[in-house]
C-alpha positions in Angstrom: 55.3 14.8 -0.2 55.0 14.8 -3.8 53.6 17.9 -5.1 51.4 15.4 -7.8 49.7 13.1 -4.9 49.0 16.7 -2.9 47.4 17.8 -6.5 45.1 14.0 -6.2 44.4 14.4 -3.0 42.9 18.2 -3.0 40.3 16.9 -6.0 39.3 13.8 -3.6 38.6 16.4 -1.0 37.0 18.5 -2.6 34.6 15.8 -3.9 34.4 14.6 -0.7 36.5 11.3 -1.6 39.1 11.4 1.5 39.6 9.7 4.4 40.6 11.1 7.7 44.0 10.4 7.0 44.2 12.2 3.9 42.6 15.3 5.0 45.3 15.4 7.8 47.8 14.5 5.6 46.8 17.9 3.8 46.8 19.7 6.4 49.7 19.0 7.5 51.6 19.8 3.8 49.2 23.3 3.9 50.3 24.0 7.3 53.7 23.4 6.5 56.3 26.5 4.4 56.8 24.5 1.4 53.4 25.0 0.3 53.9 25.7 -4.3 53.0 29.4 -5.3 49.5 27.5 -7.5 48.5 26.2 -4.2 48.6 29.2 -2.2 45.5 29.9 -1.5 44.2 26.5 -0.2 47.1 27.4 2.8 43.8 30.3 3.9 41.5 27.2 3.7 43.1 24.9 5.4 44.7 27.7 8.6 40.8 28.6 8.7 40.0 24.8 8.8 42.0 24.4 11.4 41.3 27.9 13.0 37.4 27.0 13.1 37.9 23.3 15.3 39.5 25.1 18.0 36.4 27.7 18.4 34.5 26.3 21.5 30.6 28.1 22.4 30.4 28.7 26.5 27.8 30.8 26.7 25.2 28.6 29.0 22.6 27.1 27.1 19.4 28.5 29.2 15.8 25.9 28.1 12.1 27.3 27.9 10.8 25.4 31.1 7.7 23.7 30.7 5.1 26.2 31.4 1.5 25.1 32.7 -0.5 26.1 29.4 1.9 22.7 27.7 0.5 20.6 29.7 -2.9 21.8 30.4 -3.0 21.0 25.9 -1.2 17.2 26.7 -3.9 16.5 29.0 -6.5 18.3 27.2 -5.8 15.6 24.1 -5.0 12.7 26.5 -8.9 13.7 27.6 -10.1 13.9 24.3 -8.7 10.4 22.8 -10.0 8.9 26.3 -13.3 10.4 25.4 -13.2 9.1 21.9 -12.3 5.8 23.3 -14.5 5.9 25.5 -18.0 6.4 23.1 -16.7 4.3 20.5 -16.3 1.1 22.7 -20.1 1.8 24.1 -21.5 2.6 20.4 -20.1 -0.3 19.6 -20.2 -3.3 22.2 -24.0 -2.2 22.9 -25.0 -2.0 19.1 -28.1 -4.4 19.5 -27.5 -5.1 15.3 -29.8 -3.5 12.5 -32.4 -0.5 12.8 -36.4 -2.3 12.4 -36.0 -0.2 8.9 -32.7 -2.6 8.5 -34.4 -5.5 10.0 -37.7 -5.4 7.3 -35.4 -5.4 4.0 -33.8 -7.6 5.1 -36.4 -10.1 6.2 -37.9 -8.5 1.9 -34.3 -9.8 0.4 -34.6 -12.9 2.6 -38.7 -13.2 0.7 -37.5 -12.6 -2.2 -34.5 -14.6 -2.4 -36.9 -17.4 -1.5 -39.4 -17.0 -3.6 -36.5 -16.9 -7.3 -35.2 -20.3 -5.6 -39.0 -21.1 -5.7 -39.2 -20.4 -9.1 -35.9 -21.6 -10.4 -36.5 -25.1 -8.9 -40.1 -25.7 -10.4 -38.6 -23.9 -14.1 -35.6 -26.5 -14.3 -38.8 -29.5 -13.5 -40.9 -27.8 -16.3 -37.5 -28.0 -19.0 -37.0 -31.4 -17.5 -40.8 -32.0 -18.7 -40.0 -30.3 -22.0 -37.3 -32.6 -23.0 -39.1 -34.9 -22.4 -42.0 -33.9 -24.8 -39.1 -32.9 -27.6 -37.7 -36.4 -27.1 -41.7 -38.1 -27.7 -41.5 -36.0 -31.1 -38.2 -36.7 -31.7 -39.5 -40.6 -31.9 -42.9 -40.0 -33.4 -41.4 -38.7 -36.1 -38.8 -41.5 -36.6 -41.5 -43.6 -35.7 -44.1 -42.0 -38.9 -40.8 -42.5 -40.5 -40.4 -46.0 -39.9 -43.8 -46.5 -40.6 -43.4 -44.7 -44.2 -40.2 -46.6 -45.2 -42.2 -49.5 -44.5 -45.5 -49.3 -46.3 -43.5 -47.5 -49.5 -41.4 -51.0 -49.3 -44.4 -53.1 -48.9 -46.0 -51.5 -52.1 -43.1 -51.8 -54.3 -43.2 -55.5 -52.8 -46.8 -56.1 -53.7 
């Protein structure tokens, strides 16, 4: 295999950019006896990777059995959740609304709101009448102006 291609594959290998086929080519090259001196250091690396592939773990792994204490915790958590759901649903469905103090405050608020609406309606009626009075004042001022003009005209014509 060409030396330039091998060095290019080595660079890609150490950057993590090689495919499985390219890695197989590298393993094959370094397992052969024709490795140049400046690449001899990589021979040990690829040989150790081949050896590591063959290793197996033969000891039996024993998983600890579930203890009764773990079951106790599971059941206590489940019971707590069930109790919490029961109490919250009882409070949600049996809540009769507002307390006496809250109902009294709500009634006072509604009375104040009605009073404000009544005041607003009467104030609007009063402002309408004031508008009519202002129009009346403006019209009387216009009539007075016309009367003065007429009197001035009559004086001039006499």
